[in-house]
N, C-alpha and C positions, 0 to 999 in steps of 0.2 A: 180566837188566840190573837190574830191582828186586832181587833179592839182592844182587846187588853194591852197587847204591848204599843198601838198608838197613844192607849190613855197615859202610859206608864211615863209615857215620853215625856210628857206635859206634866209632869209630877218630879219637881227635883228634888224629893223626897223619898222617890218608890225604890222597890229594890231593882228593878230592871235599871233605871239610872242609875245606882249606886254598878250594878255588873258591869252596864257597859263604859264606864267609867276606868273601874278596872281593866276590863280586855283591853279599850285602847289603848290606855297608857302602861298597858302590863309588856306582858315578852310576846309578839307578835298576832292578838285579836285581831282575827279576820271578820270586817262587815263590809266586804265586797256587794252583799247581794244586795245592802239596803241602799246602794249609791243611788242618788237621785229617784228613791221610790218613795210616791207618797204615805204606801201602808205601815213605812218605817221612818219618817218623819213631823216631825211638829212644826217647821218653820222654813219660810220660802225667801230662797236667796236669787237677787235679779240681779244680773249681770249686763250692762252697757256699757259692750265696745267700744272705744273712742278710738276715730281717726286722727292723723297727727302728721307732724313732720316728718317720722320714720314710715315706711311702707308697710301693709299688713301681713307680714309673715315672719312668722315667731325666729328669734332670733337664733334657737337651736335647731331650728327648720333652713332657714335663711344662710349659716355658716357651716361651712365643713369645717373649720380649724379653729383653733386658738388663736389665732392670731388675725383671723376675719371676723370675731366674735370681738375679741379686744379693739379692733377698729369701729366695727359696725357701732359698740357702745358708747364710744368716746363720740363719734359723726351725732347720733342719736343726742344725748346728751347737749352737744352743743349747740344742734337744730331745735332743741326745745326750748334752751334758753334764747337765742336771735328770736324764733317768730313767735314766742309766748300761747303754744297752742294751746294748752292746757287752762281755765282763767281758774286762780285759784279762790275767787269769791265764791267759787261753787261748793261753799260749807254748808255741813248738815245746817249751822243758825242760819244762814237763806232759800235751804231748800223746804221752807216748812210747809209739809201737803196735808195738814190737817189740826185742830185745835190741840190734835192730843199727843201731838210732838214730846217724846222722853227727855229727861231732866239730864242734864250733862255727865251726871256721873252715869247713865245708863246710855249714853249713845256716844258711839266712838267718832272720834273728831276726825278733823281732814289731815291726811298723810301726804308730805310732799318729799320722800327722799328720793334722793337723787332724781328731781323731777322725773318723779316716776308714775310713783303712786298717786290714787286719785282719790276718792270721798265716799264715803260708806253713809247711807240714810238708814233710818228705821221710821218703815212707814206701821202707822196703825190699820188694822183690820179684822173683824171682829172672827173669834175662833171659829163661828157659826157658818161663816160663808164660805162658798166654795172659791179657793185662789184662784183658779185657773179663770173666773167668769170676771176678776178685777183687773185684768189684766191693762183696763185704759186706764184705771187711777194712775198709776204711774209713769205714763206720757210725758216725758220731760220736752221740752222746748230745747231742744240740742241738738243743731242740724251736724254736728260733729259724730253724736252716733251714728255707727255702719252695723251693729249687729247688737242684738239685744237674747238673752240666754237667762232662762229664770231655773234654778233649783232646788228641788226638795232636798232638805236637808233635815240633819238628826242631830239637836242642840248640844245632848249628852256624848256622843261620838266627837261631835269635832270639839267642845269644852275640853273634853279628855285630852285633847293634842295641842290644842293651842287657848295660852291666855287671851289674846284676840277675841276669839267666839267663846270663849266662859263669860268676856262682860255684856258679848250679844244674848247669851242663851238666859241672862239673867235680866235683861230689857225687860219692859214691859208689852212692846210689839213682838208681833209675829212676822215681818215682812221688811228684809233689808235690800236696800239696793248699794252696789259699787261699781265702780267707775273705773275701767281700767284700759292702758293704750292697747291697741291690735295686737303688737308684737307680744305681749305678754298672756295673750289669751291662751295659749298653748301650756304654760309654764302653773299659768292659777288651774287650771281641769288637773296638770299633773298631779301638782298640791293636794285639788279637792279627794284625789282618787287616791293619791299617798292614804291621808289622814283617815280613811275606812279600809282600805289594803294593807298598808304597811309596804308599799311595793312600789316599784317605779316601771312605764313601759320605756322610757328612755336611757340610749347607753352612753350616748356622743356627750363629750366633754362641752361643749356647745350649750346645750340642751341641758344637762345636768348644772351647769352656771346660772344658767334662768329660772330652774326651780331651787335653786339653793338661795337664789336673793328673795325670789318670791316668798319662801319656807320665812326667811327672814322677817318680812315686812309681817306677817302673821303669827311670826312669833313662835314657828310650830318648827321646835327647836330636834326632837325625833327625826324628822325630814333632812334638815341640816346637815343632820350626824350622816345621815344614811347616805345621803350626795356626796358626802365627805369620800368618806368608806369608797364609793366607787370611785372616783375622781382618783384616791392615794392609787387604787388598783390599775388605773390608766397610764402609760408610757407617758412620765415625766418630758416635757423641753424646757430648756431656756425660757422659752415664752411663756409656759404654761405657769412654769415654776413661778416667773416674774408679775403673771397676770393674777395667780392665788396671794401672792402677799399684796398686791396694789388692787384689792376687792376693795370696795367703800367703806371707810369706817366702821362705820356701824354696824355691818357685816363682822368684819375683824373683832367684833368687840365679846362676840362669843363664843364662849368654850366649844361650841360643836362644831366649831371648824379651824380648829387650834391643832388636832392631828393633821391637818390639811394644809397649814403653813407652816407647822414643824416640816412636813415630810418636803415642801416645797425647799425651806432654807437648808434642811441636809442635802438635799438633792443640789443645790448651787452650789454648797461648799463641798461637796465629793466633785464635782463635774472640774471644779476650778482650784482645787487644792493646792496643783502646781500652778499658779500664777503666769511664771513665762512661759509655759505652753499656749497660752490664750493672750497674750498681751492686750492685743486690741478689743477683743471683745469685752476682757476685763473693764478696763476704761472707758465702755461706751457705758457697763451696767449703771442703773438707778441706783438711788440711795439705800433701798431696800434689799439689795442684791448685795452691793457691797458689804452690807453688813451683817449680812449672812455669813459673807465670805470669811471676815475678817473674827466670826466670835468663834471659828472653828479652831482646835487644838491642834487638830491634824495635818497645818497647811505645810507643804514641802518649799520651806522657805530656808533661805541661808540662815536669816539671823530676824531678831526684830529689828535690828535697823532698819534691813531691808523693808520691812512692814508700815514703818514710819513715812521713809521715803515713797512707799508706793500711796497709801492716805494722803500723804500732800499733792502727789504729784495728779492723783486721781481728783481733789480738790479744786487743785488750779483750774484743771481744765474746766470741771461742771462749773463751777460758781467765779467767774472773771473777778463778781465783786469785791472786793477786802474784808467789809463788810459782813456779807451772806455769808462768805469763806470760813470766818470768825464763830459765824452760830451754828456752822453745819459742823466744824469742827470741835467747836466748845460743847455742842449739847449732848452732841448724835456721836461722830465720829472718835473721839480722843478713849472715849470708855473701850474699844476696843481693840487699842494699841496699848501691848505688855509694856511699859516704860522700866519697871521693874530690870529687865531680862535686855536691854536696850546697854551698849557700851555706853563707859560713861564720855568718850570722845563727843559721841552722838547725842546723849543729854547736853551736853554742853554748847550744842547746836541750836536743841531744843530753847536753849534760856535764850539765843540769838534771832529767832525766827519771830516775823512780822503777822505769819498768818494767826500763830496763837495769841490770847490775851495772856501780857505778862504778868500779870497777876496768878493767873490760871497756869502757866507752865511753870512757874515758879514751885507751885503746891504738887503739881505731877512729878518732877525731877527730887523736889525735897522727899518725898513717898519713896520712888524710887532708891535713893542715896540710902536711906535708910534700911530699905529692905535689902540691899547687897551688905551690909554693916551686920545683918541680921548672923547670928552663928546656922549653919546648915540645917539643925533639928528645927531651930525656931521660924526658918524658914519654910521646912515644909509643914509643918504646924499651920503657919498662915495660910498655905498653898491648900491645904485641908478643909481650912473654914469655907475659902474661898469656892472651892468645887460643890458645895452644897447650897449655894447663893448664883444670880442670874450673872454677877461681878466676878470677873475670872484674870485681876490683873495681875495675879501671883502665880497663875498656874504658868508652866512652862508648854511652849509647843513641842511637837518634835520638827525642829529645827536640822536643817543638813551640817551646820555645824555647831558645836555642842556651845553654849556658854562658857567663859569661865569669870574667875574674879580675878583682878590685878592689883596691886599694890605699889605703884612706882615712887620712887626716890631719885632726887636729884644729888645730892649730895652725901658721903664724901665724891661717891661713884653714881653714876647713872645706871640707874637699878631696878627692876623689878622682880617681882615675885607674882606669878600665875601659878591660882588653882582650877583645875580640875576635876570633875566630879563625874562619874561614868557607873548606873544605875548595874544591877546583875543583868537585865533583860539586855540591853543596849552590848552587854560584852560577848551575852549566849550568843548574839545576833553577827558578830565577827565571824566566829567560826563557821567557815576552816580558811577564808582566805583574804575577810574583810579586813576592813579599816572604815575611821570613821577620826575626822576633824574637827577641830578649837575652832572657834570662833577668830580672828585677828587680834591681837592685841602688837602695842609698838615699846620697841627701846631704843633709843636716840635715832629718832626720826625714820627707822627702819619698821614695815612691818613682819610679824613674826607667828607662828601658827605651830598648834601642839597635832598629834596623828598618834593615835592608837593602834595597832596591828593585830591580826593573829597570824603570825608565822611558823614558818617550820623551821627548828633550832640550825645551826649549823651544819651539821651532820646530818640533815635532815630525817633524824629518828624521830621525832615528835613534835604536836604543834606546840606553840607559847605563846605568852603576851609582850606585845611589846610596845616603848614608845617612842616617840622621833620629834624630835624641833626642828622645824624648817622655817625660813626667811622668802617672803614674799620677794621673787628677782624685781628690781627694780635699775634697769640697763647693765650696764658693767661694775654694776657695786658692790666692792668686797668690804664684810662687817666681823672682826672679831668679836668671839663673850667666851666670857666664863657663864658654864653653865651648872648645876645640879639637877638632878631627880629624885624625889623621895616619894616617900607613900607610909599611910597611918594607916596602922592595924589596929589600933583601939580610942576610940571617941575623946579618950581623956589625956591621951599621950601624943605628943609631939612627934612630927612628921621624921620617919627615919629615914636616911639618906641612903639611896641604894648605889649611886652612880654620877660622877662629877669628872668634866673634863674641860678643856678647851677647843673651840673647831674657829676656823677661820671661812666663815661663810664666800661663797662665790660661785657666781652661776646657778642657781636656783637649786644648790644638794641640799641634803639634812643630815642632820646627828642620831643617834641614837641607839638604843640596845632593844636586839631582836627576842632578848629573852629578860625583861626587867627583875622578874623575880625568882630566876635560876631553878625555875620549876614545869613540868611540864601543863598544859593544858588542863587534864583534867581535874590535875591536883588544885590547881589555881580555882577552877570552876565549881570544886566539890560543895556538898553540903556543909557546913560550917566550916567554912575558909576562912582564915584569919584577914583576910585582903578586904571582904566585905562588912561592912557596919551597919548593920539595919539595910543589907541587901543595894549600898551603896559602896565604890570604891574611891577612894580621895587619894591625888593626884597633886603633886607640887613641883614646879619646876620656878629655880630662881638663876635669871641671868644681871649679869653687870657685864659694862661694856670694859672690852680690853685698850690702852693708849698704848 
């Protein structure tokens, strides 16, 4: 039976070959019994472990935390670049060991990703010779080699898991030499074991990251997915989340690590959704961390104006040079600022801001103004289209202060018309005593806001919906206005006036009505209520300065 199995492994068309391919690449085929067993192998893999600028301890073994792992990897990369411990001239073309060197299509080229990978060499040897008796033919004049390992490998099993080994399998030779750094030895052995058994013995994050990066070099997507799942299940920290987003670009390009990077982004967005609580931490985050936070719809922030101010402050701190700052803002961060939800006053400042290229900022502001001018149903349509894409500039965040649309007039009198839309869910969340505030708007140099409340009526017999107008206090200023509150019950009709009057603001007081619609809360929120058009309550406030 063993002779039959060993013979089949040499024939790529054999039945055993296809069974191994299906088992290894399918759901959970376990070939652990065949690992490094000459009876179930058709090739020999010689691994020469190189000494170098780093010590000979595995990253996974030598580091007990994500932070240590990151510092160690960075230091090792810098040392490798500085000391040139690995001579890249040792590529297969210059390490010819016989006249039968395979063609370049069959041999695997020299890899040097992140300054860590070595080179593989195919070596010719007759199938009739005993592999172990030819150990001397592999002796290399390389003083940096500190350890040598020779493994029996089954090419169908490895080829089923890795395009890298698939190329090796159909090469004309049977023996392969691979150079590896000391610190990568444990990760390599874990990877080879995984390709046979579909499991790993390591569970710590540093060791899993080593295996993940080694699996990427050998294109073992199943192992990358496995490591990603295990890392996702570990407790995440800001340090680990940032590290997952800062893995080498050739690793991040693989779909296998996408769940891990998505989990890291979600963690950062959730942890820092209220940026005001972690101002110092957030200001020190790298670009990838800031992008993760700003991409969230759930930021607990006052308004999009505050998002813009934060981005500008962070960019000025991290990129003091204007040219670099403009590049980062234009190519990376501007896409996360939802300009259509910024106030017109702030959009004017965007046009005058030197941190953005003027042509670029003009385009952003123009797009925002066109969106503001659209009818509400058209705005919802644009937002729905955006929700299916990565660009979310028309998606409204969960602002602490609700956005408003404001139309201002200077003649014949100073006047403004303010439109406030509240979703049914937002109104429902007000019960039994909540309130929601609008963004600030201005009239005659004074700042105002609207606030919606769930109140008890004056006789305290039932809850009801109330709307109030307040002025941001500036010292002892008094300011008199005529006001009118209105609501719309049909999308094709005009707003219907509910209350009007005049009021002189002094000392931060507010004016409004505890029961705007003169009905109980249950009737206001009932299914089929005439006040919710497509699930949205449309309110209008008209203010005129009194002289």
